[in-house]
C-alpha positions as a Markdown table, in Angstrom:
| # | Residue | x | y | z |
|---|---|---|---|---|
| 1 | Met | 23.2 | 12.9 | 14.0 |
| 2 | Glu | 22.7 | 11.0 | 10.6 |
| 3 | Gln | 19.5 | 9.3 | 9.9 |
| 4 | Lys | 19.3 | 5.4 | 9.7 |
| 5 | Lys | 18.7 | 4.1 | 6.3 |
| 6 | Gln | 15.6 | 2.0 | 6.3 |
| 7 | Arg | 13.8 | -0.1 | 3.9 |
| 8 | Ile | 10.6 | 1.3 | 3.2 |
| 9 | Val | 7.3 | -0.2 | 1.9 |
| 10 | Val | 4.5 | 2.4 | 0.8 |
| 11 | Lys | 1.0 | 1.3 | 0.1 |
| 12 | Val | -1.1 | 3.9 | -1.7 |
| 13 | Gly | -4.9 | 3.4 | -2.3 |
| 14 | Thr | -7.1 | 3.7 | -5.1 |
| 15 | Ser | -8.9 | 6.7 | -3.3 |
| 16 | Thr | -5.5 | 8.4 | -3.2 |
| 17 | Leu | -4.5 | 7.6 | -6.7 |
| 18 | Thr | -7.6 | 8.3 | -8.3 |
| 19 | His | -10.6 | 10.8 | -8.9 |
| 20 | Asp | -14.2 | 10.3 | -8.0 |
| 21 | Ser | -14.6 | 9.5 | -11.5 |
| 22 | Gly | -12.2 | 6.8 | -11.5 |
| 23 | Ser | -9.7 | 8.8 | -13.8 |
| 24 | Leu | -5.8 | 9.0 | -12.6 |
| 25 | Asp | -5.1 | 11.7 | -9.9 |
| 26 | Leu | -2.0 | 12.9 | -11.9 |
| 27 | Arg | -0.9 | 15.4 | -9.2 |
| 28 | Ser | -1.4 | 13.1 | -6.5 |
| 29 | Met | 0.7 | 10.5 | -8.3 |
| 30 | Glu | 3.3 | 12.9 | -9.4 |
| 31 | His | 3.6 | 14.5 | -5.7 |
| 32 | Leu | 4.2 | 10.6 | -4.3 |
| 33 | Val | 7.0 | 10.0 | -6.9 |
| 34 | Arg | 8.7 | 12.9 | -6.1 |
| 35 | Val | 8.7 | 12.3 | -2.3 |
| 36 | Leu | 9.4 | 8.5 | -2.8 |
| 37 | Ser | 12.4 | 9.6 | -5.5 |
| 38 | Asp | 13.7 | 12.0 | -2.8 |
| 39 | Leu | 13.8 | 9.4 | 0.1 |
| 40 | Ser | 15.6 | 7.0 | -2.3 |
| 41 | Gly | 17.9 | 9.7 | -3.2 |
| 42 | Ala | 18.6 | 9.9 | 0.7 |
| 43 | Gly | 19.6 | 6.4 | 0.9 |
| 44 | His | 16.5 | 4.8 | 1.8 |
| 45 | Glu | 15.4 | 1.5 | 0.2 |
| 46 | Val | 11.8 | 2.2 | -1.3 |
| 47 | Ile | 9.2 | -0.4 | -2.5 |
| 48 | Leu | 5.6 | 0.8 | -3.6 |
| 49 | Val | 2.5 | -1.0 | -3.3 |
| 50 | Thr | 0.1 | 0.3 | -5.6 |
| 51 | Ser | -3.9 | -0.3 | -5.9 |
| 52 | Gly | -5.9 | 1.3 | -8.5 |
| 53 | Ala | -5.8 | -1.0 | -11.8 |
| 54 | Ile | -9.4 | -1.8 | -11.9 |
| 55 | Ala | -10.6 | 1.7 | -11.3 |
| 56 | Val | -8.1 | 3.3 | -13.9 |
| 57 | Gly | -9.1 | 0.4 | -16.5 |
| 58 | Thr | -12.7 | 1.3 | -15.9 |
| 59 | Ala | -12.2 | 5.0 | -16.6 |
| 60 | Arg | -9.7 | 4.4 | -19.6 |
| 61 | Leu | -12.3 | 2.1 | -21.4 |
| 62 | Gly | -15.0 | 4.4 | -20.8 |
| 63 | Leu | -17.4 | 2.0 | -18.8 |
| 64 | Ala | -19.6 | 4.0 | -16.6 |
| 65 | Glu | -19.1 | 2.1 | -13.7 |
| 66 | Arg | -17.0 | -0.7 | -12.2 |
| 67 | Pro | -17.8 | -3.9 | -13.8 |
| 68 | Arg | -19.6 | -6.4 | -11.7 |
| 69 | Glu | -18.7 | -9.8 | -13.8 |
| 70 | Leu | -15.4 | -11.1 | -12.8 |
| 71 | Arg | -14.0 | -11.5 | -16.2 |
| 72 | Met | -15.0 | -7.8 | -17.1 |
| 73 | Lys | -13.2 | -6.8 | -13.8 |
| 74 | Gln | -10.0 | -8.6 | -14.8 |
| 75 | Ala | -9.9 | -7.3 | -18.1 |
| 76 | Ala | -10.3 | -3.8 | -16.9 |
| 77 | Ala | -7.8 | -4.7 | -14.4 |
| 78 | Ala | -5.4 | -5.6 | -17.4 |
| 79 | Val | -6.0 | -2.2 | -19.1 |
| 80 | Gly | -5.6 | -0.1 | -15.9 |
| 81 | Gln | -2.3 | -1.9 | -14.9 |
| 82 | Cys | -0.6 | -0.9 | -18.3 |
| 83 | Arg | -1.8 | 2.5 | -18.0 |
| 84 | Met | -0.6 | 2.9 | -14.5 |
| 85 | Met | 3.1 | 1.3 | -15.2 |
| 86 | His | 3.4 | 3.9 | -18.1 |
| 87 | Ile | 2.6 | 6.6 | -16.0 |
| 88 | Tyr | 4.5 | 5.5 | -13.0 |
| 89 | Asp | 7.7 | 5.0 | -15.3 |
| 90 | Lys | 7.5 | 8.3 | -16.9 |
| 91 | Leu | 7.2 | 10.1 | -13.3 |
| 92 | Phe | 9.9 | 8.0 | -11.7 |
| 93 | Ser | 12.3 | 8.9 | -15.0 |
| 94 | Glu | 11.6 | 12.6 | -14.4 |
| 95 | Tyr | 13.4 | 11.8 | -10.9 |
| 96 | Asn | 16.2 | 9.9 | -12.6 |
| 97 | Arg | 14.9 | 6.9 | -10.8 |
| 98 | Ser | 14.4 | 3.4 | -12.4 |
| 99 | Met | 11.5 | 1.5 | -11.4 |
| 100 | Ala | 9.9 | -2.2 | -11.7 |
| 101 | Gln | 6.8 | -3.9 | -11.9 |
| 102 | Ile | 5.9 | -7.0 | -9.8 |
| 103 | Leu | 2.7 | -8.4 | -10.1 |
| 104 | Leu | 1.9 | -11.4 | -7.1 |
| 105 | Thr | -0.8 | -13.7 | -6.6 |
| 106 | Gly | -1.5 | -15.5 | -3.3 |
| 107 | Asp | 0.2 | -18.6 | -4.4 |
| 108 | Asp | 3.6 | -16.6 | -4.8 |
| 109 | Val | 3.9 | -15.6 | -1.3 |
| 110 | Glu | 2.4 | -18.9 | -0.1 |
| 111 | Asp | 4.9 | -21.0 | -1.7 |
| 112 | Pro | 8.5 | -21.2 | -0.1 |
| 113 | Asp | 10.4 | -21.6 | -3.0 |
| 114 | Arg | 8.5 | -18.8 | -4.9 |
| 115 | Ala | 8.7 | -16.7 | -1.6 |
| 116 | Glu | 12.5 | -17.0 | -1.6 |
| 117 | His | 12.9 | -16.3 | -5.3 |
| 118 | Leu | 10.8 | -13.2 | -4.7 |
| 119 | His | 13.0 | -11.9 | -1.6 |
| 120 | Ser | 16.3 | -12.4 | -3.8 |
| 121 | Thr | 14.5 | -10.7 | -6.8 |
| 122 | Phe | 13.5 | -7.5 | -4.3 |
| 123 | Ser | 17.1 | -7.4 | -2.9 |
| 124 | Ala | 18.7 | -7.5 | -6.4 |
| 125 | Leu | 16.4 | -4.5 | -7.6 |
| 126 | Leu | 16.9 | -2.7 | -4.2 |
| 127 | Glu | 20.8 | -3.1 | -4.3 |
| 128 | Met | 20.6 | -1.5 | -7.7 |
| 129 | Gly | 18.4 | 1.6 | -6.5 |
| 130 | Val | 15.3 | 0.4 | -8.4 |
| 131 | Ile | 12.2 | 1.0 | -6.7 |
| 132 | Pro | 9.8 | -2.0 | -7.1 |
| 133 | Val | 6.2 | -1.2 | -8.2 |
| 134 | Val | 3.9 | -4.0 | -6.7 |
| 135 | Asn | 0.0 | -4.8 | -7.3 |
| 136 | Glu | -2.0 | -7.9 | -6.7 |
| 137 | Asn | -1.8 | -9.7 | -10.4 |
| 138 | Asp | -6.1 | -9.1 | -10.4 |
| 139 | Ser | -6.0 | -10.2 | -14.2 |
| 140 | Val | -5.0 | -14.0 | -13.1 |
| 141 | Ser | -6.0 | -13.6 | -9.4 |
| 142 | Ser | -9.5 | -13.7 | -8.8 |
| 143 | Ala | -9.5 | -14.0 | -4.9 |
| 144 | Glu | -10.0 | -10.4 | -3.7 |
| 145 | Ile | -12.0 | -9.0 | -6.8 |
| 146 | Glu | -14.5 | -11.5 | -6.7 |
| 147 | Thr | -15.3 | -12.2 | -3.2 |
| 148 | Gly | -13.1 | -9.6 | -1.1 |
| 149 | His | -11.7 | -12.6 | 0.9 |
| 150 | His | -8.7 | -14.8 | 0.5 |
| 151 | Lys | -6.5 | -16.7 | 2.9 |
| 152 | Val | -3.1 | -14.9 | 1.7 |
| 153 | Leu | -3.7 | -11.6 | -0.1 |
| 154 | Gly | -7.5 | -10.3 | -0.4 |
| 155 | Asp | -6.6 | -6.7 | -0.4 |
| 156 | Asn | -3.5 | -4.5 | -1.0 |
| 157 | Asp | -3.3 | -3.6 | 2.8 |
| 158 | Thr | -2.6 | -7.1 | 3.5 |
| 159 | Leu | -0.3 | -7.6 | 0.4 |
| 160 | Ser | 2.0 | -4.6 | 1.4 |
| 161 | Ala | 2.1 | -6.3 | 5.1 |
| 162 | Ile | 3.2 | -9.5 | 3.2 |
| 163 | Val | 5.9 | -7.8 | 1.0 |
| 164 | Ala | 7.1 | -5.9 | 4.1 |
| 165 | Asp | 7.5 | -9.0 | 5.8 |
| 166 | Leu | 9.0 | -10.8 | 2.4 |
| 167 | Cys | 11.6 | -7.9 | 2.2 |
| 168 | Arg | 12.6 | -7.8 | 5.8 |
| 169 | Ala | 11.4 | -4.2 | 5.9 |
| 170 | Asp | 11.6 | -1.7 | 8.5 |
| 171 | Leu | 9.0 | 0.6 | 8.0 |
| 172 | Leu | 5.5 | 0.1 | 6.2 |
| 173 | Val | 3.4 | 3.1 | 5.4 |
| 174 | Leu | -0.3 | 3.0 | 4.3 |
| 175 | Leu | -1.3 | 6.0 | 2.4 |
| 176 | Ser | -5.1 | 6.1 | 2.8 |
| 177 | Asp | -8.2 | 8.8 | 2.8 |
| 178 | Ile | -8.1 | 8.6 | 6.7 |
| 179 | Asp | -5.6 | 10.6 | 9.0 |
| 180 | Gly | -5.1 | 7.4 | 11.0 |
| 181 | Leu | -7.0 | 5.2 | 13.6 |
| 182 | Tyr | -9.6 | 7.0 | 15.9 |
| 183 | Asp | -10.9 | 5.7 | 19.2 |
| 184 | Ala | -14.2 | 6.4 | 17.5 |
| 185 | Asp | -15.7 | 6.8 | 14.2 |
| 186 | Pro | -14.9 | 10.5 | 13.4 |
| 187 | Lys | -17.6 | 11.3 | 10.8 |
| 188 | Ser | -20.3 | 10.3 | 13.4 |
| 189 | His | -18.4 | 11.2 | 16.4 |
| 190 | Pro | -16.4 | 14.7 | 16.1 |
| 191 | Gly | -14.8 | 14.6 | 19.2 |
| 192 | Ala | -12.9 | 11.3 | 18.1 |
| 193 | Lys | -9.4 | 11.4 | 19.0 |
| 194 | Leu | -6.6 | 9.9 | 16.9 |
| 195 | Leu | -4.3 | 7.2 | 18.4 |
| 196 | His | -0.9 | 8.2 | 17.4 |
| 197 | Gln | 1.0 | 4.9 | 18.9 |
| 198 | Val | -0.4 | 1.5 | 19.6 |
| 199 | Glu | 1.9 | -1.2 | 20.7 |
| 200 | Ala | -0.5 | -4.0 | 21.2 |
| 201 | Leu | -3.8 | -5.1 | 19.1 |
| 202 | Thr | -6.0 | -5.7 | 22.0 |
| 203 | Pro | -9.7 | -6.4 | 21.5 |
| 204 | Glu | -10.5 | -2.5 | 22.5 |
| 205 | Ile | -8.0 | -1.6 | 19.5 |
| 206 | Leu | -9.5 | -3.9 | 17.0 |
| 207 | Glu | -13.4 | -3.1 | 17.9 |
| 208 | Met | -12.7 | 0.5 | 16.8 |
| 209 | Ala | -12.1 | -1.1 | 13.0 |
| 210 | Gly | -15.1 | -0.2 | 10.9 |
| 211 | Gly | -16.4 | -1.3 | 7.7 |
| 212 | Ala | -14.8 | -0.9 | 4.2 |
| 213 | Gly | -14.0 | 2.7 | 2.8 |
| 214 | Thr | -15.0 | 4.6 | -0.8 |
| 215 | Trp | -16.4 | 2.7 | -3.6 |
| 216 | Arg | -13.3 | 2.8 | -5.5 |
| 217 | Gly | -11.1 | 1.0 | -3.1 |
| 218 | Thr | -12.0 | -2.6 | -1.0 |
| 219 | Gly | -10.2 | -2.0 | 2.1 |
| 220 | Gly | -11.5 | -0.6 | 5.4 |
| 221 | Met | -9.8 | -0.1 | 8.9 |
| 222 | Ala | -10.3 | -4.2 | 9.9 |
| 223 | Thr | -7.8 | -5.0 | 6.5 |
| 224 | Lys | -5.4 | -2.3 | 8.1 |
| 225 | Leu | -5.4 | -3.8 | 11.5 |
| 226 | Ser | -4.9 | -7.2 | 9.9 |
| 227 | Ala | -1.6 | -5.8 | 8.1 |
| 228 | Ala | -0.5 | -4.4 | 11.3 |
| 229 | Arg | -0.6 | -7.7 | 12.8 |
| 230 | Ile | 1.4 | -9.2 | 9.9 |
| 231 | Ala | 3.7 | -6.3 | 10.1 |
| 232 | Met | 4.4 | -6.0 | 13.8 |
| 233 | Asn | 5.1 | -9.7 | 14.2 |
| 234 | Ala | 7.7 | -9.4 | 11.3 |
| 235 | Gly | 9.4 | -6.8 | 13.6 |
| 236 | Cys | 8.3 | -3.9 | 11.3 |
| 237 | Asp | 6.8 | -0.7 | 12.2 |
| 238 | Met | 3.4 | 0.1 | 10.5 |
| 239 | Val | 2.0 | 3.7 | 10.0 |
| 240 | Ile | -1.5 | 4.7 | 8.9 |
| 241 | Thr | -1.7 | 7.9 | 7.4 |
| 242 | Asn | -3.6 | 10.5 | 5.1 |
| 243 | Gly | -2.4 | 10.2 | 1.3 |
| 244 | Ala | -3.6 | 13.8 | 0.8 |
| 245 | Arg | -0.6 | 15.0 | 2.7 |
| 246 | Met | 2.3 | 13.2 | 1.0 |
| 247 | Glu | 5.1 | 15.7 | 2.6 |
| 248 | Asp | 4.2 | 13.7 | 5.8 |
| 249 | Leu | 6.2 | 10.7 | 4.7 |
| 250 | Tyr | 9.7 | 12.6 | 5.4 |
| 251 | Gly | 8.5 | 13.1 | 9.1 |
| 252 | Ile | 7.0 | 9.4 | 9.4 |
| 253 | Val | 10.5 | 8.2 | 8.3 |
| 254 | Glu | 12.0 | 10.3 | 10.9 |
| 255 | Gly | 9.6 | 8.6 | 13.6 |
| 256 | Gln | 7.6 | 11.9 | 14.0 |
| 257 | Asp | 3.9 | 11.6 | 15.7 |
| 258 | Ile | 2.2 | 11.4 | 12.3 |
| 259 | Gly | -1.0 | 9.3 | 11.7 |
| 260 | Thr | -1.2 | 6.3 | 14.0 |
| 261 | Arg | 2.0 | 4.0 | 14.2 |
| 262 | Phe | 1.7 | 0.4 | 15.2 |
| 263 | Val | 5.0 | -0.5 | 16.7 |
| 264 | Ala | 6.8 | -3.7 | 16.0 |
| 265 | Lys | 7.4 | -6.2 | 18.7 |
| 266 | Ala | 11.2 | -6.7 | 19.4 |
| 267 | Gly | 12.1 | -8.6 | 16.4 |
| 268 | Pro | 10.6 | -11.3 | 13.8 |
| 269 | Gln | 8.6 | -13.8 | 16.0 |
């Protein structure tokens, strides 16, 4: 049976894209681009939401640690974003794919007119077989990097869910440094079980969300469950899985039990 062609948003976190030093993990990036290019070649429509601009800029500028001052963070983001797009473009070109850069702020998705224009832009790019590469515009938008809180975006997990909603995507995949949602913290509970399917964000499920992850990223499980709520309400399945195994994307697209799948409600609410 021929597989249904899907519109897929893939979000990749800073911890997957960079080494502990903050420099880009080129092997991981190359593997990601190869799989996404292959899925695109198979007829799926692919959108990539990428993190990492500040971490990459920090390394590129030779800074000893991630800047603490807002203006320096935004400067690092500007340098890092340029570096990342250059490498993404080079890698996608090797697999005969065209990519486009889209930088968003909260205002872009909050305003109905801007959101509608964005939807049209995404649709036009996807119709032409282009892979949009999306990031929050950290050099302009200060909400996430300064406070970690924003009523719309706030982190790229939430951003990717909003993009999935905006683009009427069928599937959102969050590539992280964890295998999925466990019934207890696997770091402190060796017997913790991975939940393969979640059909409702019950209080019990929400309690399983811990704090933020690695120093290079901003999102923890709580932000991922927030993203799941947006995606599920938009009629889009969401999967949390480990970015160390890019090949798993093939199985996830086929609906296999990989990572944790948050099953969408019947249709947009």
